[in-house]
Every structure is written in structure tokens, then in C-alpha cells.
N, C-alpha and C positions, 0 to 999 in steps of 0.2 A: 496346429503344429506344421513344424515344417516337413519337406519333404525328405525321409533318408532318418528323422530326429527318432531314436533307439524309444521302444513303449514298453512299458512291465505292466502286466495287469495285476494286481495281488487279491487274494479271496477278499470275498463280500459273502453278507448272507441275506440282505435286508436290503430293500432299494430306498428305505431313508437312512439307513445307517453313513457314517463318513465314508464318502468314495474312495477306493483305496487304489486309482488309478493314478498309475505316477508316469509322470514324461521328461525328459528331460531338457531344461532349457536350450536355448539355442547355444552350439558352439560346445556343448558342455556332453559328456558319455555315460550311462548307466555303469558303475560297477556292482555287483551284487556282493552281499555278506552272505556268510552262508545262514542257512535255515536255524540251525541250531543255534547260532549267537544270537538270531532275531527272538527266536521264542525263550530261552533264557533269559534276554533283555523284557520280555513282555511278563513272562512269568513274575521274575524277582521285582520288578516296579509296582504288579499289582498287590504283591505280599508286603512288600515293606511300606508303600505310600496309600492305598486304598485299602488294604486291612483282609482281602479275598486269597483265595486258594483259586486259580483258574487252572484248565486245562488246553493248552494250545493246539488247536487241528491241523494248523498248518500255519509258515510264516516263511515272511521271504524278507529279505535288507536290501537296501540299497544307498549307493555312496555316490551321490552327486547332488547341482542344482537342480531340485527337482517342482516341480508344480502339481498340485493335488486341487482337483476337482472337487467341491462342495454340493452336497444332496440339501434337501431342505431343512433336516434337523440341524445341522450345522449352521447354514445361512440363517436359521432364526435365533439360533444360541449367539454365534459369532458377530453379527451385526452390529457396527458402532465397536465392537471391542476389538478385533482382533483381524491383523492383515495375514492371512495363513500362509499366502504365499511369499512372503517374506519371510515367515518363521521356518515355515519347512525349507522352501527352496533357495533361502539366501544365506541363512544362518545353521541350520543342520548341519553337520558333518554327516551323520548318517542316520536314515529312516529306516525304522522298522513296523512292519503292519502284519497283521494274522487274525485269520478266523477263529475265536476261542469258543467256549463253551458256553451258547447262549450269545456270542455277541462279536463285537470285533472291537481291534485294539489298533491305534497308530501310536507311535513315542520314536519322536524324535532326538535324536544323541546329540549336546553342545561339545562333544570333550575332541578338541584337536591334538589333545597330549600321546593319545594311544597308548594307556596302562595297560590293556591286557583285560581289566575288570570291570566289565560292560555293567556290572550291578552298581558298581561306585560311580562311574561316569554318569549314570540315568539318574541317580539319585541327587549327585552335586548340580546338574548342569543338564535340562529339560524340556521337551514338550512334550503331553500327552494327550492322546482321546482315548476313552474308553466306552464302549456303547453295550450296554445288555438290555436285551430282549426278554421278555417275559408274558406268558397269558392269565389274564386273572381282571378281576374289574375295575374300571378305571378309577382313577384319583378322582374327587368330590372335589377337592378343593386347595388351597394352599399349603394347609398343615398337612393334609393326607400323602400330599404330593413331596413335600419334602421330607416327612418318616420316611416312605416309599425307596428314595434316593437316596439316603442313609444307608438303611437297610441293604441295599446294592454295594456301596461303598462305605463300611465302616470306620476306616480309618479315617472319614473325615469329621468323624463325632468330634464337638467338641468346638469346630470353626464357627466363626460367629457371620452367619450367612444371611445377607440382604437381597431379599426380593427384585430383580428390574422385571418389568414388563415384559412379552414376549408377543407375537402375533397369534399363537396357539401354545398351549401347554401351561409349562410354569417353570419361572429360572429364577438363580439366584447369584451370587457374587460376593466369595471372602477373601482375605487378606492375613495370611498367618506367616509364621517362620520353620523352619523345617531345620534338622539337623543331620548334616551330611561329611564325607569325606574329602579333605582337600587333597587333588590328586595329585600334590607335587609333593608336600609335606606328608601327608598320611595323619594329619592332623585333625580331631573333628570341627568342624564349623558350622554358623549359623548362614542358613542361605534364605532369598525369599521367596515365598509361594504365592502364588495369584488363582483363583479357582472360580470355575464357571460350572454349575451344575445345572441341570434340565431331565423335567421328567413330565412326559406325556405321551401318546400314543396314537393309533388308531384303531376303533373298534376293540376287538378284545385284545390288541397287542400293546402291550407297554412298554415304552423305552426310556430307562435312564441314562444321560451321557453326563461324561464327566471332561473336561478339559483344564489342565495343569501347567502352569508356567513354571520354572521352578529355577533358580538359580541365575544368571545371566538371560534367561528364555522370560522369567516373571512381568519384564517391562514389558514384553510383547501384548499383555491383555492389559488393557489401560480402561479403568472406569469409565462410562459415558459421563 
């Protein structure tokens, strides 16, 4: 990082969660988005897409060309699939991140229109990473791992997940369509959606992480 580059540290709960430390790319400045807007975006996305009601403990939002550092879980999950720096660094207009009850979340908003309806914006075009942590017995095989993942993110039920090999834990890929609102006309439209799901853990702490590209962001998740 160049000397004098603004830096913002966003909340994090576990060392192997998505790192939420952001720094502006050279020549750009960080502009903060209100915590209320960031929290609303994270909550609404979780409910509408993941099928879960979450409590956001604290959240922040940033508007800039950002870099996000990767932790081990995301390196395992995204290797060969996603150039996260390109997605969040070059394509997202705003990025929201927060500590949620039992985990952490990051959500990149792709709308440059500025409708004022953050929920409609992230449902139409966004890149999401949600990690949930829980204590309990470790999953023993791919079937039990997928069951655990869908319990954490029930909104993904019904998708056809294909497994892919990772160095530790279990991971799957799915491709589908989703209903969203056109941000210009207000009419319902069908947008592409690509999903990566990971379940693993260390000792007695289990982690389920989901990565979703919607709308224009779907193309950034490229099958290996």
C-alpha cells in the first residue's frame, strides 16, 4: 500500500472468515456509505436471496475502487473461479461489509444508477460473500456437508449443485436464474446467477460460506 493511502478496517469475527480490510487503489479515495444503508443491504439480501433473517451487529459501507485481502477460506473457495480484486476493486460501485450474528458478510453493489432503493439494486446486480460459523460435530462426507450448507442458506434449496475439489472441506458450484426489478423501468426481469458454496471447519467450529454473483456480476464466477 502506498504511503498516505486511506485505509478502513471493517468488522471481522474469525481469522478464516472473509477478510474485510479494504484499502483504496492508487489514485482513489475512500468515501464512506452510511452504516444504516450498509446494514439494510446486508439484511435484505440475506432475507430475499439466502432465505435467512440476520441481525447485523455492525456494518460499514465504502465507495471506491477497493482491494480486499483474502483469507484461507476464500482462497480455497475462489481459486480458479473468481478474480475478487477485479470484482470488488474495479466493478462494484459500493461495497458493504459487517459482522452479523454468527458470521460476517460482504456485499458489492453494482448499480451506478443511484435509485435510492438499495434492496432493488443488490437484487439486480451484486456480488455477495456470507460466512456463517457454528459449533458442532464436523461434517463427515459431501452429502452431510451439502445438507449443512443448505440448512444455513435455505434460499439455495432447489439449485443443482455440482461438487468441485478443494484442498480442505467441500465445495459446489451452481448456475441459475433469478427474478429482479429493472432499475430503469421498474419491471420484473430475469437475471443470471452463479453460486459457490463451501462447508468446512477447524476442530469444533464449522463454517459455511456462500459466494453469489448476480446480474452483471454472474460472469465473474467462471467455471473451472
